[in-house]
mmCIF file of the N, C-alpha and C atoms, coordinates in Angstrom:
data_MODEL
# 
_entry.id   MODEL 
# 
loop_
_atom_site.group_PDB 
_atom_site.id 
_atom_site.type_symbol 
_atom_site.label_atom_id 
_atom_site.label_alt_id 
_atom_site.label_comp_id 
_atom_site.label_asym_id 
_atom_site.label_entity_id 
_atom_site.label_seq_id 
_atom_site.pdbx_PDB_ins_code 
_atom_site.Cartn_x 
_atom_site.Cartn_y 
_atom_site.Cartn_z 
_atom_site.occupancy 
_atom_site.B_iso_or_equiv 
_atom_site.pdbx_formal_charge 
_atom_site.auth_seq_id 
_atom_site.auth_comp_id 
_atom_site.auth_asym_id 
_atom_site.auth_atom_id 
_atom_site.pdbx_PDB_model_num 
ATOM 1   N N  . MET A 1 1  ? 4.025  -27.803 -223.495 1.00 0.00 ? 1  MET A N  1 
ATOM 2   C CA . MET A 1 1  ? 3.108  -27.273 -222.707 1.00 0.00 ? 1  MET A CA 1 
ATOM 3   C C  . MET A 1 1  ? 3.614  -26.782 -221.251 1.00 0.00 ? 1  MET A C  1 
ATOM 4   N N  . PRO A 1 2  ? 4.270  -27.602 -220.810 1.00 0.00 ? 2  PRO A N  1 
ATOM 5   C CA . PRO A 1 2  ? 4.216  -27.444 -219.458 1.00 0.00 ? 2  PRO A CA 1 
ATOM 6   C C  . PRO A 1 2  ? 5.762  -26.420 -219.106 1.00 0.00 ? 2  PRO A C  1 
ATOM 7   N N  . ILE A 1 3  ? 6.379  -26.152 -219.975 1.00 0.00 ? 3  ILE A N  1 
ATOM 8   C CA . ILE A 1 3  ? 7.374  -24.924 -220.169 1.00 0.00 ? 3  ILE A CA 1 
ATOM 9   C C  . ILE A 1 3  ? 6.683  -23.569 -220.349 1.00 0.00 ? 3  ILE A C  1 
ATOM 10  N N  . THR A 1 4  ? 5.615  -23.747 -221.161 1.00 0.00 ? 4  THR A N  1 
ATOM 11  C CA . THR A 1 4  ? 5.030  -22.547 -221.327 1.00 0.00 ? 4  THR A CA 1 
ATOM 12  C C  . THR A 1 4  ? 4.009  -22.209 -220.305 1.00 0.00 ? 4  THR A C  1 
ATOM 13  N N  . PHE A 1 5  ? 3.529  -23.029 -219.682 1.00 0.00 ? 5  PHE A N  1 
ATOM 14  C CA . PHE A 1 5  ? 2.862  -22.701 -218.359 1.00 0.00 ? 5  PHE A CA 1 
ATOM 15  C C  . PHE A 1 5  ? 3.539  -22.272 -217.500 1.00 0.00 ? 5  PHE A C  1 
ATOM 16  N N  . ALA A 1 6  ? 4.663  -22.631 -217.070 1.00 0.00 ? 6  ALA A N  1 
ATOM 17  C CA . ALA A 1 6  ? 5.811  -22.181 -215.966 1.00 0.00 ? 6  ALA A CA 1 
ATOM 18  C C  . ALA A 1 6  ? 6.393  -20.977 -216.307 1.00 0.00 ? 6  ALA A C  1 
ATOM 19  N N  . ALA A 1 7  ? 6.386  -20.606 -217.629 1.00 0.00 ? 7  ALA A N  1 
ATOM 20  C CA . ALA A 1 7  ? 6.999  -19.106 -218.036 1.00 0.00 ? 7  ALA A CA 1 
ATOM 21  C C  . ALA A 1 7  ? 5.932  -18.435 -217.929 1.00 0.00 ? 7  ALA A C  1 
ATOM 22  N N  . THR A 1 8  ? 4.541  -18.706 -218.178 1.00 0.00 ? 8  THR A N  1 
ATOM 23  C CA . THR A 1 8  ? 3.656  -17.508 -218.016 1.00 0.00 ? 8  THR A CA 1 
ATOM 24  C C  . THR A 1 8  ? 3.232  -17.308 -216.471 1.00 0.00 ? 8  THR A C  1 
ATOM 25  N N  . ILE A 1 9  ? 3.445  -18.247 -215.578 1.00 0.00 ? 9  ILE A N  1 
ATOM 26  C CA . ILE A 1 9  ? 3.275  -18.164 -214.119 1.00 0.00 ? 9  ILE A CA 1 
ATOM 27  C C  . ILE A 1 9  ? 4.335  -17.271 -213.847 1.00 0.00 ? 9  ILE A C  1 
ATOM 28  N N  . ALA A 1 10 ? 5.580  -17.596 -214.167 1.00 0.00 ? 10 ALA A N  1 
ATOM 29  C CA . ALA A 1 10 ? 6.947  -16.748 -213.916 1.00 0.00 ? 10 ALA A CA 1 
ATOM 30  C C  . ALA A 1 10 ? 6.844  -15.280 -214.353 1.00 0.00 ? 10 ALA A C  1 
ATOM 31  N N  . LEU A 1 11 ? 5.829  -15.199 -215.475 1.00 0.00 ? 11 LEU A N  1 
ATOM 32  C CA . LEU A 1 11 ? 5.554  -13.758 -215.913 1.00 0.00 ? 11 LEU A CA 1 
ATOM 33  C C  . LEU A 1 11 ? 4.768  -13.118 -215.460 1.00 0.00 ? 11 LEU A C  1 
ATOM 34  N N  . LEU A 1 12 ? 4.324  -13.551 -214.091 1.00 0.00 ? 12 LEU A N  1 
ATOM 35  C CA . LEU A 1 12 ? 3.047  -12.697 -213.524 1.00 0.00 ? 12 LEU A CA 1 
ATOM 36  C C  . LEU A 1 12 ? 3.101  -11.160 -213.301 1.00 0.00 ? 12 LEU A C  1 
ATOM 37  N N  . PRO A 1 13 ? 4.858  -10.848 -212.860 1.00 0.00 ? 13 PRO A N  1 
ATOM 38  C CA . PRO A 1 13 ? 4.706  -9.619  -212.723 1.00 0.00 ? 13 PRO A CA 1 
ATOM 39  C C  . PRO A 1 13 ? 4.480  -8.831  -214.130 1.00 0.00 ? 13 PRO A C  1 
ATOM 40  N N  . LEU A 1 14 ? 4.941  -9.067  -215.053 1.00 0.00 ? 14 LEU A N  1 
ATOM 41  C CA . LEU A 1 14 ? 4.922  -8.625  -216.264 1.00 0.00 ? 14 LEU A CA 1 
ATOM 42  C C  . LEU A 1 14 ? 3.361  -8.391  -216.778 1.00 0.00 ? 14 LEU A C  1 
ATOM 43  N N  . TRP A 1 15 ? 2.453  -9.494  -216.429 1.00 0.00 ? 15 TRP A N  1 
ATOM 44  C CA . TRP A 1 15 ? 1.109  -9.577  -216.720 1.00 0.00 ? 15 TRP A CA 1 
ATOM 45  C C  . TRP A 1 15 ? 0.543  -8.369  -216.136 1.00 0.00 ? 15 TRP A C  1 
ATOM 46  N N  . SER A 1 16 ? 0.806  -8.271  -214.878 1.00 0.00 ? 16 SER A N  1 
ATOM 47  C CA . SER A 1 16 ? 0.539  -7.274  -213.566 1.00 0.00 ? 16 SER A CA 1 
ATOM 48  C C  . SER A 1 16 ? 0.766  -5.609  -214.301 1.00 0.00 ? 16 SER A C  1 
ATOM 49  N N  . MET A 1 17 ? 1.944  -5.637  -214.854 1.00 0.00 ? 17 MET A N  1 
ATOM 50  C CA . MET A 1 17 ? 2.557  -4.185  -214.999 1.00 0.00 ? 17 MET A CA 1 
ATOM 51  C C  . MET A 1 17 ? 1.703  -3.964  -216.424 1.00 0.00 ? 17 MET A C  1 
ATOM 52  N N  . ILE A 1 18 ? 1.631  -4.707  -217.268 1.00 0.00 ? 18 ILE A N  1 
ATOM 53  C CA . ILE A 1 18 ? 0.651  -4.448  -218.298 1.00 0.00 ? 18 ILE A CA 1 
ATOM 54  C C  . ILE A 1 18 ? -0.667 -4.180  -218.038 1.00 0.00 ? 18 ILE A C  1 
ATOM 55  N N  . GLU A 1 19 ? -1.467 -4.858  -217.047 1.00 0.00 ? 19 GLU A N  1 
ATOM 56  C CA . GLU A 1 19 ? -2.480 -4.768  -216.748 1.00 0.00 ? 19 GLU A CA 1 
ATOM 57  C C  . GLU A 1 19 ? -2.787 -3.221  -216.188 1.00 0.00 ? 19 GLU A C  1 
ATOM 58  N N  . ARG A 1 20 ? -1.495 -2.905  -215.024 1.00 0.00 ? 20 ARG A N  1 
ATOM 59  C CA . ARG A 1 20 ? -1.573 -1.327  -214.646 1.00 0.00 ? 20 ARG A CA 1 
ATOM 60  C C  . ARG A 1 20 ? -1.383 -0.307  -215.785 1.00 0.00 ? 20 ARG A C  1 
ATOM 61  N N  . ARG A 1 21 ? -0.427 -0.584  -216.501 1.00 0.00 ? 21 ARG A N  1 
ATOM 62  C CA . ARG A 1 21 ? -0.032 0.896   -217.556 1.00 0.00 ? 21 ARG A CA 1 
ATOM 63  C C  . ARG A 1 21 ? -1.132 0.683   -218.555 1.00 0.00 ? 21 ARG A C  1 
ATOM 64  N N  . TYR A 1 22 ? -1.811 -0.323  -219.340 1.00 0.00 ? 22 TYR A N  1 
ATOM 65  C CA . TYR A 1 22 ? -2.290 -0.356  -220.593 1.00 0.00 ? 22 TYR A CA 1 
ATOM 66  C C  . TYR A 1 22 ? -3.638 -0.638  -219.977 1.00 0.00 ? 22 TYR A C  1 
ATOM 67  N N  . GLY A 1 23 ? -4.418 -1.034  -219.169 1.00 0.00 ? 23 GLY A N  1 
ATOM 68  C CA . GLY A 1 23 ? -5.745 -1.222  -218.912 1.00 0.00 ? 23 GLY A CA 1 
ATOM 69  C C  . GLY A 1 23 ? -6.133 -2.617  -219.604 1.00 0.00 ? 23 GLY A C  1 
ATOM 70  N N  . ILE A 1 24 ? -5.295 -3.441  -219.979 1.00 0.00 ? 24 ILE A N  1 
ATOM 71  C CA . ILE A 1 24 ? -6.009 -4.628  -220.749 1.00 0.00 ? 24 ILE A CA 1 
ATOM 72  C C  . ILE A 1 24 ? -5.814 -5.443  -219.440 1.00 0.00 ? 24 ILE A C  1 
ATOM 73  N N  . GLU A 1 25 ? -7.005 -6.421  -219.297 1.00 0.00 ? 25 GLU A N  1 
ATOM 74  C CA . GLU A 1 25 ? -6.810 -7.447  -218.289 1.00 0.00 ? 25 GLU A CA 1 
ATOM 75  C C  . GLU A 1 25 ? -6.270 -8.626  -218.540 1.00 0.00 ? 25 GLU A C  1 
ATOM 76  N N  . SER A 1 26 ? -5.218 -8.701  -217.625 1.00 0.00 ? 26 SER A N  1 
ATOM 77  C CA . SER A 1 26 ? -4.344 -9.978  -217.681 1.00 0.00 ? 26 SER A CA 1 
ATOM 78  C C  . SER A 1 26 ? -4.267 -10.715 -216.391 1.00 0.00 ? 26 SER A C  1 
ATOM 79  N N  . VAL A 1 27 ? -4.307 -10.161 -215.295 1.00 0.00 ? 27 VAL A N  1 
ATOM 80  C CA . VAL A 1 27 ? -4.297 -11.360 -214.445 1.00 0.00 ? 27 VAL A CA 1 
ATOM 81  C C  . VAL A 1 27 ? -5.686 -10.962 -213.456 1.00 0.00 ? 27 VAL A C  1 
ATOM 82  N N  . GLY A 1 28 ? -6.421 -12.303 -213.361 1.00 0.00 ? 28 GLY A N  1 
ATOM 83  C CA . GLY A 1 28 ? -7.633 -12.493 -212.529 1.00 0.00 ? 28 GLY A CA 1 
ATOM 84  C C  . GLY A 1 28 ? -7.584 -13.019 -211.464 1.00 0.00 ? 28 GLY A C  1 
ATOM 85  N N  . HIS A 1 29 ? -8.623 -13.461 -210.623 1.00 0.00 ? 29 HIS A N  1 
ATOM 86  C CA . HIS A 1 29 ? -8.360 -14.270 -209.266 1.00 0.00 ? 29 HIS A CA 1 
ATOM 87  C C  . HIS A 1 29 ? -7.789 -15.295 -209.431 1.00 0.00 ? 29 HIS A C  1 
ATOM 88  N N  . SER A 1 30 ? -7.727 -16.026 -210.836 1.00 0.00 ? 30 SER A N  1 
ATOM 89  C CA . SER A 1 30 ? -7.586 -17.339 -210.892 1.00 0.00 ? 30 SER A CA 1 
ATOM 90  C C  . SER A 1 30 ? -5.846 -17.464 -211.821 1.00 0.00 ? 30 SER A C  1 
ATOM 91  N N  . GLY A 1 31 ? -5.443 -16.487 -211.584 1.00 0.00 ? 31 GLY A N  1 
ATOM 92  C CA . GLY A 1 31 ? -4.044 -16.255 -212.528 1.00 0.00 ? 31 GLY A CA 1 
ATOM 93  C C  . GLY A 1 31 ? -4.305 -15.697 -213.545 1.00 0.00 ? 31 GLY A C  1 
ATOM 94  N N  . PRO A 1 32 ? -3.133 -15.565 -214.374 1.00 0.00 ? 32 PRO A N  1 
ATOM 95  C CA . PRO A 1 32 ? -3.045 -14.942 -215.682 1.00 0.00 ? 32 PRO A CA 1 
ATOM 96  C C  . PRO A 1 32 ? -4.166 -15.265 -216.787 1.00 0.00 ? 32 PRO A C  1 
ATOM 97  N N  . ALA A 1 33 ? -4.539 -14.237 -217.615 1.00 0.00 ? 33 ALA A N  1 
ATOM 98  C CA . ALA A 1 33 ? -5.882 -14.569 -218.601 1.00 0.00 ? 33 ALA A CA 1 
ATOM 99  C C  . ALA A 1 33 ? -5.091 -15.550 -219.769 1.00 0.00 ? 33 ALA A C  1 
ATOM 100 N N  . ASP A 1 34 ? -6.144 -16.035 -220.529 1.00 0.00 ? 34 ASP A N  1 
ATOM 101 C CA . ASP A 1 34 ? -5.661 -17.124 -221.485 1.00 0.00 ? 34 ASP A CA 1 
ATOM 102 C C  . ASP A 1 34 ? -5.186 -16.477 -222.668 1.00 0.00 ? 34 ASP A C  1 
ATOM 103 N N  . TRP A 1 35 ? -5.177 -15.172 -222.899 1.00 0.00 ? 35 TRP A N  1 
ATOM 104 C CA . TRP A 1 35 ? -4.344 -14.525 -223.868 1.00 0.00 ? 35 TRP A CA 1 
ATOM 105 C C  . TRP A 1 35 ? -2.908 -14.556 -223.440 1.00 0.00 ? 35 TRP A C  1 
ATOM 106 N N  . CYS A 1 36 ? -2.667 -14.468 -222.077 1.00 0.00 ? 36 CYS A N  1 
ATOM 107 C CA . CYS A 1 36 ? -1.447 -14.495 -221.712 1.00 0.00 ? 36 CYS A CA 1 
ATOM 108 C C  . CYS A 1 36 ? -0.476 -16.190 -222.004 1.00 0.00 ? 36 CYS A C  1 
ATOM 109 N N  . PHE A 1 37 ? -1.319 -16.844 -221.902 1.00 0.00 ? 37 PHE A N  1 
ATOM 110 C CA . PHE A 1 37 ? -0.967 -18.307 -221.718 1.00 0.00 ? 37 PHE A CA 1 
ATOM 111 C C  . PHE A 1 37 ? -0.539 -18.412 -223.442 1.00 0.00 ? 37 PHE A C  1 
ATOM 112 N N  . TRP A 1 38 ? -1.614 -17.884 -224.387 1.00 0.00 ? 38 TRP A N  1 
ATOM 113 C CA . TRP A 1 38 ? -1.138 -18.144 -226.065 1.00 0.00 ? 38 TRP A CA 1 
ATOM 114 C C  . TRP A 1 38 ? -0.217 -17.480 -226.488 1.00 0.00 ? 38 TRP A C  1 
ATOM 115 N N  . ALA A 1 39 ? 0.241  -16.145 -225.788 1.00 0.00 ? 39 ALA A N  1 
ATOM 116 C CA . ALA A 1 39 ? 1.221  -15.331 -225.961 1.00 0.00 ? 39 ALA A CA 1 
ATOM 117 C C  . ALA A 1 39 ? 2.430  -15.853 -226.033 1.00 0.00 ? 39 ALA A C  1 
ATOM 118 N N  . VAL A 1 40 ? 2.726  -16.450 -224.890 1.00 0.00 ? 40 VAL A N  1 
ATOM 119 C CA . VAL A 1 40 ? 4.023  -17.284 -224.376 1.00 0.00 ? 40 VAL A CA 1 
ATOM 120 C C  . VAL A 1 40 ? 3.993  -18.700 -225.012 1.00 0.00 ? 40 VAL A C  1 
ATOM 121 N N  . PHE A 1 41 ? 2.860  -19.242 -225.735 1.00 0.00 ? 41 PHE A N  1 
ATOM 122 C CA . PHE A 1 41 ? 2.989  -20.133 -226.366 1.00 0.00 ? 41 PHE A CA 1 
ATOM 123 C C  . PHE A 1 41 ? 3.240  -19.776 -227.626 1.00 0.00 ? 41 PHE A C  1 
ATOM 124 N N  . GLY A 1 42 ? 2.979  -18.878 -228.183 1.00 0.00 ? 42 GLY A N  1 
ATOM 125 C CA . GLY A 1 42 ? 3.392  -18.295 -229.601 1.00 0.00 ? 42 GLY A CA 1 
ATOM 126 C C  . GLY A 1 42 ? 4.744  -18.095 -229.856 1.00 0.00 ? 42 GLY A C  1 
ATOM 127 N N  . VAL A 1 43 ? 5.265  -17.400 -228.624 1.00 0.00 ? 43 VAL A N  1 
ATOM 128 C CA . VAL A 1 43 ? 6.696  -17.140 -228.729 1.00 0.00 ? 43 VAL A CA 1 
ATOM 129 C C  . VAL A 1 43 ? 7.552  -18.268 -228.528 1.00 0.00 ? 43 VAL A C  1 
ATOM 130 N N  . TYR A 1 44 ? 6.880  -19.352 -227.768 1.00 0.00 ? 44 TYR A N  1 
ATOM 131 C CA . TYR A 1 44 ? 7.798  -20.934 -227.583 1.00 0.00 ? 44 TYR A CA 1 
ATOM 132 C C  . TYR A 1 44 ? 7.713  -21.172 -228.828 1.00 0.00 ? 44 TYR A C  1 
ATOM 133 N N  . LEU A 1 45 ? 6.653  -21.141 -229.496 1.00 0.00 ? 45 LEU A N  1 
ATOM 134 C CA . LEU A 1 45 ? 6.796  -21.870 -230.967 1.00 0.00 ? 45 LEU A CA 1 
ATOM 135 C C  . LEU A 1 45 ? 7.751  -21.384 -231.908 1.00 0.00 ? 45 LEU A C  1 
ATOM 136 N N  . CYS A 1 46 ? 7.594  -19.853 -231.928 1.00 0.00 ? 46 CYS A N  1 
ATOM 137 C CA . CYS A 1 46 ? 8.722  -18.935 -232.657 1.00 0.00 ? 46 CYS A CA 1 
ATOM 138 C C  . CYS A 1 46 ? 9.966  -19.570 -232.722 1.00 0.00 ? 46 CYS A C  1 
ATOM 139 N N  . LEU A 1 47 ? 10.474 -19.569 -231.352 1.00 0.00 ? 47 LEU A N  1 
ATOM 140 C CA . LEU A 1 47 ? 11.568 -19.543 -230.723 1.00 0.00 ? 47 LEU A CA 1 
ATOM 141 C C  . LEU A 1 47 ? 12.293 -20.979 -231.101 1.00 0.00 ? 47 LEU A C  1 
ATOM 142 N N  . ALA A 1 48 ? 11.340 -22.239 -230.836 1.00 0.00 ? 48 ALA A N  1 
ATOM 143 C CA . ALA A 1 48 ? 11.778 -23.469 -231.326 1.00 0.00 ? 48 ALA A CA 1 
ATOM 144 C C  . ALA A 1 48 ? 11.507 -23.388 -232.810 1.00 0.00 ? 48 ALA A C  1 
ATOM 145 N N  . GLY A 1 49 ? 11.055 -23.033 -233.604 1.00 0.00 ? 49 GLY A N  1 
ATOM 146 C CA . GLY A 1 49 ? 11.033 -22.900 -235.193 1.00 0.00 ? 49 GLY A CA 1 
ATOM 147 C C  . GLY A 1 49 ? 12.568 -22.117 -235.456 1.00 0.00 ? 49 GLY A C  1 
ATOM 148 N N  . ILE A 1 50 ? 12.905 -21.141 -235.173 1.00 0.00 ? 50 ILE A N  1 
ATOM 149 C CA . ILE A 1 50 ? 13.906 -20.466 -235.384 1.00 0.00 ? 50 ILE A CA 1 
ATOM 150 C C  . ILE A 1 50 ? 14.944 -21.291 -234.944 1.00 0.00 ? 50 ILE A C  1 
ATOM 151 N N  . ILE A 1 51 ? 15.165 -21.655 -233.782 1.00 0.00 ? 51 ILE A N  1 
ATOM 152 C CA . ILE A 1 51 ? 16.093 -22.772 -233.463 1.00 0.00 ? 51 ILE A CA 1 
ATOM 153 C C  . ILE A 1 51 ? 16.497 -23.970 -234.457 1.00 0.00 ? 51 ILE A C  1 
ATOM 154 N N  . SER A 1 52 ? 15.182 -24.741 -234.528 1.00 0.00 ? 52 SER A N  1 
ATOM 155 C CA . SER A 1 52 ? 15.441 -25.437 -235.685 1.00 0.00 ? 52 SER A CA 1 
ATOM 156 C C  . SER A 1 52 ? 15.843 -25.500 -237.098 1.00 0.00 ? 52 SER A C  1 
ATOM 157 N N  . ILE A 1 53 ? 15.340 -24.144 -237.663 1.00 0.00 ? 53 ILE A N  1 
ATOM 158 C CA . ILE A 1 53 ? 15.899 -24.245 -238.955 1.00 0.00 ? 53 ILE A CA 1 
ATOM 159 C C  . ILE A 1 53 ? 17.724 -24.016 -238.596 1.00 0.00 ? 53 ILE A C  1 
ATOM 160 N N  . GLY A 1 54 ? 17.892 -22.980 -237.649 1.00 0.00 ? 54 GLY A N  1 
ATOM 161 C CA . GLY A 1 54 ? 19.567 -22.736 -237.338 1.00 0.00 ? 54 GLY A CA 1 
ATOM 162 C C  . GLY A 1 54 ? 20.249 -24.142 -237.215 1.00 0.00 ? 54 GLY A C  1 
ATOM 163 N N  . VAL A 1 55 ? 19.647 -24.873 -236.460 1.00 0.00 ? 55 VAL A N  1 
ATOM 164 C CA . VAL A 1 55 ? 20.319 -26.470 -236.413 1.00 0.00 ? 55 VAL A CA 1 
ATOM 165 C C  . VAL A 1 55 ? 20.550 -27.002 -237.748 1.00 0.00 ? 55 VAL A C  1 
ATOM 166 N N  . ARG A 1 56 ? 19.290 -27.069 -238.210 1.00 0.00 ? 56 ARG A N  1 
ATOM 167 C CA . ARG A 1 56 ? 19.183 -27.784 -239.800 1.00 0.00 ? 56 ARG A CA 1 
ATOM 168 C C  . ARG A 1 56 ? 20.201 -27.019 -240.845 1.00 0.00 ? 56 ARG A C  1 
ATOM 169 N N  . ARG A 1 57 ? 20.259 -25.620 -240.562 1.00 0.00 ? 57 ARG A N  1 
ATOM 170 C CA . ARG A 1 57 ? 21.209 -25.116 -241.550 1.00 0.00 ? 57 ARG A CA 1 
ATOM 171 C C  . ARG A 1 57 ? 22.442 -25.544 -241.321 1.00 0.00 ? 57 ARG A C  1 
ATOM 172 N N  . ARG A 1 58 ? 22.963 -25.476 -239.702 1.00 0.00 ? 58 ARG A N  1 
ATOM 173 C CA . ARG A 1 58 ? 24.295 -25.851 -239.246 1.00 0.00 ? 58 ARG A CA 1 
ATOM 174 C C  . ARG A 1 58 ? 24.685 -27.112 -239.646 1.00 0.00 ? 58 ARG A C  1 
ATOM 175 N N  . THR A 1 59 ? 23.888 -28.269 -239.709 1.00 0.00 ? 59 THR A N  1 
ATOM 176 C CA . THR A 1 59 ? 24.038 -29.515 -239.928 1.00 0.00 ? 59 THR A CA 1 
ATOM 177 C C  . THR A 1 59 ? 24.142 -30.082 -241.291 1.00 0.00 ? 59 THR A C  1 
ATOM 178 N N  . GLY A 1 60 ? 23.546 -29.340 -242.307 1.00 0.00 ? 60 GLY A N  1 
ATOM 179 C CA . GLY A 1 60 ? 23.416 -29.302 -243.623 1.00 0.00 ? 60 GLY A CA 1 
ATOM 180 C C  . GLY A 1 60 ? 22.028 -30.599 -243.521 1.00 0.00 ? 60 GLY A C  1 
ATOM 181 N N  . ALA A 1 61 ? 21.151 -30.607 -242.801 1.00 0.00 ? 61 ALA A N  1 
ATOM 182 C CA . ALA A 1 61 ? 20.320 -31.898 -242.739 1.00 0.00 ? 61 ALA A CA 1 
ATOM 183 C C  . ALA A 1 61 ? 18.881 -31.376 -243.526 1.00 0.00 ? 61 ALA A C  1 
ATOM 184 N N  . ASP A 1 62 ? 19.182 -30.312 -244.516 1.00 0.00 ? 62 ASP A N  1 
ATOM 185 C CA . ASP A 1 62 ? 17.813 -29.660 -245.305 1.00 0.00 ? 62 ASP A CA 1 
ATOM 186 C C  . ASP A 1 62 ? 17.334 -30.830 -245.916 1.00 0.00 ? 62 ASP A C  1 
ATOM 187 N N  . PRO A 1 63 ? 16.065 -31.270 -245.421 1.00 0.00 ? 63 PRO A N  1 
ATOM 188 C CA . PRO A 1 63 ? 15.698 -32.330 -246.547 1.00 0.00 ? 63 PRO A CA 1 
ATOM 189 C C  . PRO A 1 63 ? 15.346 -31.614 -248.032 1.00 0.00 ? 63 PRO A C  1 
ATOM 190 N N  . SER A 1 64 ? 15.216 -30.637 -248.250 1.00 0.00 ? 64 SER A N  1 
ATOM 191 C CA . SER A 1 64 ? 14.897 -30.080 -249.794 1.00 0.00 ? 64 SER A CA 1 
ATOM 192 C C  . SER A 1 64 ? 16.521 -30.294 -250.486 1.00 0.00 ? 64 SER A C  1 
ATOM 193 N N  . THR A 1 65 ? 17.489 -30.099 -249.760 1.00 0.00 ? 65 THR A N  1 
ATOM 194 C CA . THR A 1 65 ? 18.846 -30.354 -250.653 1.00 0.00 ? 65 THR A CA 1 
ATOM 195 C C  . THR A 1 65 ? 18.989 -31.708 -250.514 1.00 0.00 ? 65 THR A C  1 
ATOM 196 N N  . ARG A 1 66 ? 18.522 -32.640 -249.328 1.00 0.00 ? 66 ARG A N  1 
ATOM 197 C CA . ARG A 1 66 ? 19.435 -33.757 -249.350 1.00 0.00 ? 66 ARG A CA 1 
ATOM 198 C C  . ARG A 1 66 ? 18.635 -34.727 -250.692 1.00 0.00 ? 66 ARG A C  1 
ATOM 199 N N  . SER A 1 67 ? 17.418 -34.273 -251.182 1.00 0.00 ? 67 SER A N  1 
ATOM 200 C CA . SER A 1 67 ? 16.725 -35.176 -252.254 1.00 0.00 ? 67 SER A CA 1 
ATOM 201 C C  . SER A 1 67 ? 17.372 -34.657 -253.645 1.00 0.00 ? 67 SER A C  1 
ATOM 202 N N  . ALA A 1 68 ? 18.053 -33.450 -253.860 1.00 0.00 ? 68 ALA A N  1 
ATOM 203 C CA . ALA A 1 68 ? 18.801 -33.177 -254.903 1.00 0.00 ? 68 ALA A CA 1 
ATOM 204 C C  . ALA A 1 68 ? 19.849 -33.459 -255.180 1.00 0.00 ? 68 ALA A C  1 
ATOM 205 N N  . ARG A 1 69 ? 20.581 -33.880 -254.075 1.00 0.00 ? 69 ARG A N  1 
ATOM 206 C CA . ARG A 1 69 ? 22.066 -34.510 -253.803 1.00 0.00 ? 69 ARG A CA 1 
ATOM 207 C C  . ARG A 1 69 ? 21.950 -36.068 -254.115 1.00 0.00 ? 69 ARG A C  1 
ATOM 208 N N  . SER A 1 70 ? 21.284 -36.903 -253.898 1.00 0.00 ? 70 SER A N  1 
ATOM 209 C CA . SER A 1 70 ? 21.111 -37.963 -253.878 1.00 0.00 ? 70 SER A CA 1 
ATOM 210 C C  . SER A 1 70 ? 20.745 -38.796 -255.138 1.00 0.00 ? 70 SER A C  1 
ATOM 211 N N  . GLY A 1 71 ? 20.013 -37.469 -255.923 1.00 0.00 ? 71 GLY A N  1 
ATOM 212 C CA . GLY A 1 71 ? 19.282 -38.227 -257.499 1.00 0.00 ? 71 GLY A CA 1 
ATOM 213 C C  . GLY A 1 71 ? 20.480 -37.835 -258.276 1.00 0.00 ? 71 GLY A C  1 
# 
């Protein structure tokens, strides 16, 4: 969570641009809107999943193939 919080705050210029260009409420008096935090968190989870799958495939640590080989 701290990574996504820092990333959301760092992307404040992007949220401001989205608000100006598209009229979507993105930045309030207390910082980015809740949906901005959720969007960054979702992107973070997707990237973490993709990286995890890539690492498993490279190292051969796929649990589904491990049980088939050992039997």
